[in-house]
Every structure is written in C-alpha cells, then in structure tokens.
C-alpha positions, -999 to 999 in steps of 0.1 A, spaced: 313 -131 606 281 -146 593 278 -170 563 269 -142 539 298 -121 549 322 -150 547 310 -160 512 314 -124 500 349 -122 514 358 -156 498 345 -147 464 361 -112 465 395 -126 474 392 -153 447 383 -127 421 411 -104 431 436 -133 429 423 -142 394 425 -105 382 460 -102 396 472 -133 377 456 -121 345 473 -87 349 506 -103 356 505 -121 323 500 -88 305 529 -70 321 560 -61 300 587 -88 300 620 -82 318 653 -88 301 670 -99 332 655 -123 358 673 -125 392 688 -159 401 665 -162 430 634 -157 408 648 -183 384 646 -209 412 609 -203 420 594 -227 394 614 -256 410 602 -244 445 567 -242 432 569 -278 419 582 -289 453 554 -271 471 528 -287 447 543 -321 452 543 -317 489 507 -306 489 498 -336 468 512 -358 495 497 -338 523 462 -339 507 465 -376 500 475 -384 536 448 -360 549 421 -379 529 434 -411 544 434 -396 579 397 -385 576 388 -420 564 405 -433 596 386 -408 616 418 -390 627 402 -356 625 430 -339 644 456 -350 618 432 -343 589 429 -307 601 466 -302 607 476 -316 573 450 -295 555 462 -263 573 498 -271 563 487 -277 527 467 -245 527 497 -225 541 520 -241 515 495 -234 487 494 -197 499 532 -197 497 530 -211 463 506 -184 452 530 -157 465 560 -174 447 539 -178 415 530 -141 415 566 -130 421 579 -152 393 553 -140 368 557 -104 378 591 -106 360 572 -115 329 590 -148 322 574 -165 293 583 -200 282 566 -218 254 565 -255 248 581 -262 214 556 -265 185 574 -294 169 575 -315 201 551 -345 197 541 -341 234 528 -306 229 491 -316 226 494 -335 259 512 -307 275 486 -281 264 457 -304 276 473 -308 310 482 -271 312 448 -258 302 429 -281 325 454 -271 353 448 -234 347 410 -236 346 408 -258 377 433 -237 396 410 -207 391 380 -228 402 396 -244 432 405 -213 452 369 -204 463 361 -240 468 391 -245 491 383 -213 510 347 -224 515 358 -258 526 381 -243 552 356 -218 564 329 -245 569 353 -270 584 368 -245 609 334 -231 619 321 -266 627 297 -268 597 307 -304 591 279 -315 568 284 -284 546 322 -290 548 317 -326 536 295 -315 507 320 -289 493 350 -311 499 336 -338 476 345 -313 449 373 -292 463 395 -320 475 398 -339 442 402 -307 422 428 -294 446 446 -327 444 445 -326 406 458 -290 405 487 -298 428 496 -330 409 494 -314 374 514 -285 387 543 -308 391 537 -325 357 535 -291 339 568 -280 356 586 -313 346 574 -309 310 582 -272 306 614 -268 327 638 -280 300 627 -250 279 631 -222 305 654 -195 290 677 -195 320 
C-alpha cells in the first residue's frame, strides 16, 4: 500500500467512525439496558486511564531511546483504544442518555471538558492512525512530525475521558 492509498483508508475509516457515532446518538432510546451494558462506562474509564498511563510511559521510553518498549506500549494503547471504541459504540447503541444536572455549579466545567473531549476525540483518530502507519512503515521523521500533535491530543482525550466519567457517573439512570 502506498502513502496515498494509506491516507485514503485512514481518512475513510475515521469518517466512517465519526458518522457511526453521530448515528448512534440519534437512535431511539431503549427502556431497558442490560446489566453488562450498564458496566461499560466504568470499563471505558478503566481503558482510558490505562491508556493514559501507557502513553505517558511510552513517551518516557522514546525519550530514553527504548524504541522497542515505545512501540509495544503504543500498540497496546492502540488495541485498548480500539476496544474502547467497540465498547463505546455498544453502550451508545442502547441509547443511554445522561445529562449533567443544570443546577450543579460544576456544570460549566463539565461541559467545557466534555466538549473539548468530544472535538479532540474526533480529531485524534486520523492523527493516531497516521502516526501508526508512519511509525510502522519506518517513516520516522514523518512519524515524529505527526506525533507532536497526535500524542498530546490522544493523552488529553484519554485523561479527560476518565474525568468525564467520574463527573457524570453519579447521574447514570441505573
């Protein structure tokens, strides 16, 4: 696969994921949510927290020139983030909708974190995929250029994912 084909595939997959998430939020709501599905937000927070740690250690490893560990940790973080995406889609396919209380004084902070998290989560997917493609194909300089953006954004998204969960979880309807 050449660079042009890889880029097309990356942008197509990213767009399809974004469309799927938008569609999920417009599906009818279910009256009953299976117990297993009710546990997915906690699993997602755990995955995000683990990814935050993996990405932080990966950054430290590349600074220490431990490329083998850097690669392993990023592959694990990527796999976990993929699992997160599947879990996120399953949870939202049930149409669970939870709103942060209007009268809660933390609401402006919650909404600021949530909105920035959502926007950057949409932006980071193609950046991470491009970073992986360039790193795994040995395009190290191109990999470095893109990871200057993708790594801090991915780290922010995984960290704020945990914060959003901790803030909204007391208000889940189950």
